[in-house]
N, C-alpha and C positions, 0 to 999 in steps of 0.2 A: 168679385170681377164682373165686369159688365161687356159682354162681347156685342158689338153693333153690327147687325147683318144688313148689308146695303141693299137699297131698292135698286131696280134696273136703272132708274134715273141717275142715281147716285154712281153706279158703276160705268155709265156712259161718260159721265163728267170726269171720272176717274181715268178713263181710257184717254180723254182729251189731256188732261193734266200729265199723264204718264208719257203720251207722245211729246210733249213740250219739254218734259225733263229729259227724256232720251236725246232730243235735239240739241240740247245744251251740251251734253257730253259728245255729241258728234261734231258740233261746231268747234269746240274749243281744243279739240286735238291737233289741229295744224298749228295752233300758237305754242305747243309745248315744246320748246327747244332750250338748249343751254342759253343762259344769260337773261331770260325773261323772268321777272319777278313774280311771286305768288300774288302779290297785290294787284299787279296787272291782271292777272288771270281772273281775279275777282271783278276787277272793274269791267272786262269784257263781258264775263257771264251776267253781271247785274245789268248791264245795258241791254244784253241780248234778251234777258228775260222780261224786263220792265218796259222796254221801248219796242222791241220787235215782236215780242210773243204777248205784250200787254197782260203780263201775269205778275204774281208776286213771289218774290223769293222768301220762302219760310224761315230759313235760319237767321236773317237778318233782325236783330232785335229779341230773339227767341231766348228767354231767360238772360238777356243781357249779351248774347253772342254778337260781335260787333260787324261782321262780314256777311255776304250773301252766299258764299260756298264755303266748304271745308277743304283745304289743301294740307294733305298728311303725306310727309315726305320720309322715305327711308324706314327709320326706327319709329317714325310716328304712327301709332296705331289708328288714331281717329281725332276729329276736332281740331286739327291744325288750323291755326288762324292765319289768313293771307296777310302778307307784309311786303311793303315796297322794297325793303332792304334784303329780303330772302331771295336770291336769285338761284335758278335751277341750275345744276352742273350735270355734264356728261356723266351718264351711268346711274343717275339718281332713278328710283321709282317713285311715282306720285300718285296718291288716291285723290280723285276729285269727287265730292260729294255734293249732289244737287238735290233740292226739295222744292217743288214748284206748288204754287196754290193758284188754281183757275176755277172761277166760279164757286168758291167756297170748299173745293175739294183738293186734297193734297196727293202728290205722287213723290216718291222718294227713290233716288237711285245713285249708284256710284260705280266708278270703274278705275282700273289702274292704267297708268301710261308709263312706259319707258322714256326717259329723256336721253335721246341718241341711242347709243347702243348699251343696253343694261348688262350686269353681270349674268353669269349662268344661274347663280343663286337667285338672283332678283327675278330673272325670267321664269325659273321653275317654280319658285314661290306663287308667282302671278298665275301661271298655268294651273297650278293644283287648287289655288283659292278660287278661281272661277269654276273649274271642274266641280268642285264641292258645292258650290251654289247650284249648277246645273243638276247634279245628282240629286239634292234635295227637292228642286222644283219637279223633276220627272216622277217622283214618287208621290206627289200631292193629289189627293182626292178625298171627297167627302168620306166620313166613316173611320178614318184612321186617327190615331192618337197624335196629339201636336208633338209629343216628345220624340216620335219617330224621326222628325226632321233632324233634330240635335244629334240623335243616335247615329244617323246615316253620315252626317258631315263629320263628327269626331272620329267614327271609325276610319273613314276614307283618309283624312288630314293626317292621323297618327301613323297610318301605314306608309306614309310618304316621309315620315320622321319629322313632321312639322307639328306645331301645337295649335290649340284652339284658344282664344281669350275667352274668359269666363264672365268678366264683369259687364260686358255690353251685349246687347242682344237685337234681334228683330222685334217687331211690334205691330199690333194693329194700327191701321191708318184709315182716314177717310175724311170726315168733317174736321178731325183734329189731327194734329202731327203725329202725336203718340196715343194710342188706344190700346185696350186689352185685346189680346193676351200678350204677354211677352212670349217671344219667339227664341229660345235658347239654342245655341249651336253646338252643345253638348249634352250628353246624357244626364238629364236631371229631371226633377219633379215638374210635372206640367199641370199640376191641379185636376188632372182628370179631363182635360179639355179634349173634345172631339171635334175634328175638322168638319165643317158644315159648309154647304154651298151658299154664297153670298158673303162670306168672311173675306175680308181684305188684310193681307198682311205684307210686312217687308221681311225678307230673308236677307242677311247680311253678314256672312261669316268673316270674322277677323282672324288671320292666320299668321302666326309668327314663325320665323325661321328657327329660333332657339326656343327659350323657355315661354310659357304662357302668361308669366307674371309681368304686371305693368305697373306704371306709376303716373300720377298726374303733375304736371308742372305748376309753378306757383302762379301762372295766369288763370288757373282754375278750369282750363279747357284742354290744353294740349296733352294727349296720353301718348307715352312713350313705352317701348319694350323695356324692362328693367335691365336686361343684359345688352341693350343697344343692338340687337340682332334687327334684321329687317322684319317688317310687317307688311301685310297686303290685305285688301278688302274688296269684294264685288258685292253689289246690292241690287236687288230687283223688288218691285211691288207687284204683287200677284193678287188675282181674286180667285177664289175656289169656285168651280162650276159644278153642274150636276155630275159630269163624269171625269172631271180632272181639275185642271186649272188654266188661267190665261195670264200671261206675262203682260202687265200694262205698260212697262218701260223698256221694251225691247228695243235694242238699237239696230240700224241697218248693218253695221259691221259684225253682227253676231250670226254664226250659222246654227241658230237654236230655234225651234219652232215657237210661235207666239201662243200657241194652244196645245195642251196635253189632254189627250183623251183617251182614258183607260178602257173605254168600251169599243174601241176601233181595232 
């Protein structure tokens, strides 16, 4: 395992990339209505990233992924492929996952959107998933074991009678899309990793309304819940600071601090 500690210059570039990634999610929200296709959402985001922000969409072409964003609806856990024929319906919940490259540095973020009025289960699932992310971010500081992130997320989610996906995790990020370490969202071995100032990570819990079991469709990308219950995910890119952490992808719609300082 090789964990890359970022320089102050790297972190500043990641702040810029993170702001851009957050702005994509802020921008696309007004387009999410019944009848729009996920292919159209991808086209809008791709244009915004490349032509307005003058940045690069990291997913496009990554290991052959064919689109610029991931659009994961209802029982799709992650890596849903945008499609011109797949139109959103009233009551759907959709995750849009955006990763932007700017000046050679990456930032990765996602959020859930309700299409019209979601069901109570859909609403509750999204709320609990976001709260689990915030719970983890709030505890991060140098000197703690990496595994405490997953322990806190799993404990909270399971007390709400939901489940945590095991097969996908957060990760280091910086000059590469995926770096060490793996950030597991459940209680598991962390190879003894201790959080350090200058580490940059994504935290991205995937929470299922039913069982945690999943499967991958024949396209090699789309991951669904095995029992076809709903799934939700929220994701932020964070940097660990001397006294806590900073959220690099915070959106203007979030009532959550951009910096956590455990000495204050």
